[in-house]
C-alpha positions in Angstrom: -60.0 -118.2 98.3 -63.0 -120.2 99.7 -61.0 -123.4 99.5 -58.2 -121.8 101.6 -60.7 -121.0 104.4 -62.1 -124.6 104.2 -58.6 -126.0 104.9 -57.4 -123.3 107.3 -60.4 -123.4 109.7 -60.1 -127.1 110.6 -56.3 -126.7 111.0 -56.8 -123.8 113.4 -59.4 -125.6 115.3 -57.1 -128.7 115.6 -54.2 -126.4 116.7 -56.4 -124.8 119.4 -57.5 -128.2 120.7 -53.8 -129.4 120.9 -52.7 -126.3 122.7 -55.6 -126.6 125.2 -54.7 -130.3 125.9 -51.1 -129.2 126.8 -52.1 -126.6 129.3 -51.5 -127.4 132.9 -54.4 -128.0 135.3 -54.5 -128.4 139.0 -52.8 -131.7 139.8 -54.7 -134.0 142.2 -52.2 -136.7 143.2 -52.7 -140.3 144.3 -50.5 -141.8 146.9 -49.8 -145.5 146.5 -46.3 -146.3 147.9 -44.4 -149.4 147.2 -42.4 -150.3 150.3 -39.2 -152.3 149.9 -37.9 -154.5 152.6 -34.4 -156.0 152.0 -33.8 -157.7 155.4 -34.9 -160.9 157.0 -37.6 -161.3 159.7 -36.6 -160.0 163.1 -39.5 -161.2 165.2 -41.6 -164.3 165.5 -45.3 -163.5 165.6 -44.8 -160.6 168.0 -48.2 -158.8 168.4 -47.9 -155.1 167.4 -50.5 -152.3 167.1 -50.2 -150.0 164.1 -51.7 -146.6 163.4 -51.1 -144.3 160.4 -52.0 -140.6 160.4 -51.9 -137.8 157.8 -50.3 -135.0 160.0 -49.7 -132.5 157.2 -50.8 -128.9 157.8 -52.0 -128.5 154.2 -53.1 -130.7 151.4 -51.3 -128.4 148.9 -47.8 -129.7 148.1 -46.7 -126.8 146.0 -47.1 -125.3 142.5 -45.8 -126.2 139.0 -45.8 -124.3 135.8 -43.9 -121.5 134.1 -43.8 -118.4 136.2 -44.1 -116.3 133.1 -47.2 -118.1 131.8 -49.0 -119.2 135.0 -48.7 -121.7 137.9 -51.1 -124.4 139.1 -51.5 -126.1 142.4 -50.4 -129.6 143.2 -52.6 -131.2 145.9 -53.0 -134.5 147.6 -56.3 -134.3 149.3 -57.4 -137.9 149.2 -57.5 -139.9 152.5 -54.5 -142.2 151.9 -54.1 -143.4 155.5 -55.8 -146.8 155.0 -53.7 -147.6 151.9 -50.5 -146.6 153.6 -51.5 -148.6 156.7 -52.0 -151.7 154.5 -48.6 -151.3 152.9 -46.8 -150.8 156.2 -48.7 -153.8 157.7 -47.5 -156.1 154.9 -43.9 -155.1 155.5 -44.2 -155.5 159.3 -45.6 -158.9 158.7 -42.7 -159.7 156.4 -40.4 -158.7 159.4 -42.2 -161.3 161.6 -44.8 -159.2 163.4 -48.5 -160.0 163.9 -50.1 -156.6 163.1 -53.4 -155.3 164.6 -55.0 -151.9 164.7 -53.3 -149.7 167.4 -54.9 -149.0 170.7 -53.6 -147.5 174.0 -53.7 -151.0 175.6 -51.0 -152.5 173.4 -47.6 -153.4 174.8 -46.0 -153.0 171.4 -47.2 -150.3 169.1 -46.0 -148.1 166.2 -47.5 -144.9 165.0 -46.6 -143.6 161.6 -47.4 -140.0 160.6 -46.9 -138.4 157.2 -45.8 -135.0 158.5 -44.9 -133.1 155.3 -45.0 -133.4 151.6 -43.5 -130.4 149.8 -43.0 -129.9 146.0 -40.8 -127.2 144.5 -40.4 -126.7 140.8 -37.9 -124.3 139.3 -37.7 -123.2 135.7 -34.1 -123.3 134.5 -32.7 -122.0 131.2 -33.3 -125.3 129.3 -35.5 -127.4 131.6 -37.5 -127.6 134.8 -36.1 -129.1 138.0 -38.7 -130.4 140.4 -38.0 -131.7 143.9 -40.3 -133.4 146.3 -39.5 -133.6 150.0 -41.2 -136.1 152.3 -41.1 -136.3 156.1 -42.4 -139.4 157.7 -42.4 -139.7 161.5 -42.4 -143.0 163.4 -43.1 -143.3 167.2 -42.8 -146.8 168.7 -43.2 -148.2 172.2 -42.5 -151.6 173.7 -43.3 -151.7 177.4 -41.3 -148.8 178.9 -39.0 -148.4 175.9 -39.8 -145.7 173.3 -38.3 -144.9 169.9 -39.0 -141.8 167.8 -37.4 -141.0 164.5 -38.2 -138.8 161.5 -37.3 -140.1 158.0 -36.5 -137.4 155.4 -36.3 -138.2 151.7 -36.0 -135.9 148.7 -36.6 -137.0 145.1 -35.8 -134.9 141.9 -36.9 -135.0 138.3 -35.8 -133.0 135.3 -38.3 -132.3 132.6 -38.2 -130.3 129.3 -41.4 -128.5 130.3 -43.3 -128.0 133.5 -44.0 -131.3 135.2 -47.3 -132.9 134.5 -49.5 -134.8 137.0 -47.8 -138.2 136.2 -44.4 -136.6 137.0 -45.6 -135.2 140.3 -47.2 -138.6 141.1 -43.9 -140.4 140.5 -42.1 -138.0 142.7 -44.5 -138.2 145.7 -44.7 -142.0 145.5 -41.0 -142.4 145.2 -40.3 -140.2 148.1 -42.9 -141.7 150.5 -41.9 -145.2 149.4 -38.3 -144.5 150.2 -39.1 -143.0 153.6 -41.4 -145.9 154.6 -38.8 -148.4 153.3 -36.1 -146.7 155.5 -38.4 -147.0 158.5 -39.3 -150.7 158.0 -35.6 -151.5 157.3 -34.4 -149.5 160.4 -32.7 -152.2 162.5 -32.8 -150.0 165.7 -36.5 -149.5 165.4 -37.3 -153.1 164.5 -35.0 -154.6 167.2 -36.7 -152.4 169.9 -40.1 -153.6 168.8 -39.0 -157.3 168.6 -37.7 -157.5 172.2 
């Protein structure tokens, strides 16, 4: 009988550790978009001012988990504006622009705002469907000409259980990457700035 307890106690302790490791915790995401430009340069060393803002009303994107067992918050509370600015600057340079920090005195300028990042996760009979919606706004000026456009992207992921932090990170980075790629590859926007 004593031998049974000696074997059972370590097994129970291991099982408790495994179950604790699988529980969901608040997800703190990291935004590091990869912008894809598929078109050729449109300008030749045209000077442009660039500003990037986080215009979201909340750092909370949504909640994930099993409604019957508990939900946890998904948040993006880091200051990602410098990183996003660097990525957009690289892509604008690949389009032929000479990029500097934006100021009111610039003839050509573009302001990029991350307006919204919203995550919805729904438990279905056999899996979880998680969707992330991103809204990125671009406002550009070139002399008297202006151009404003909002780029909307939705990304989805199916998982057997509630999405973990790595899944949520993939969703937010894919969505923001696609929205920023749409912006940089928008010929109407780039042609207006290149004039």
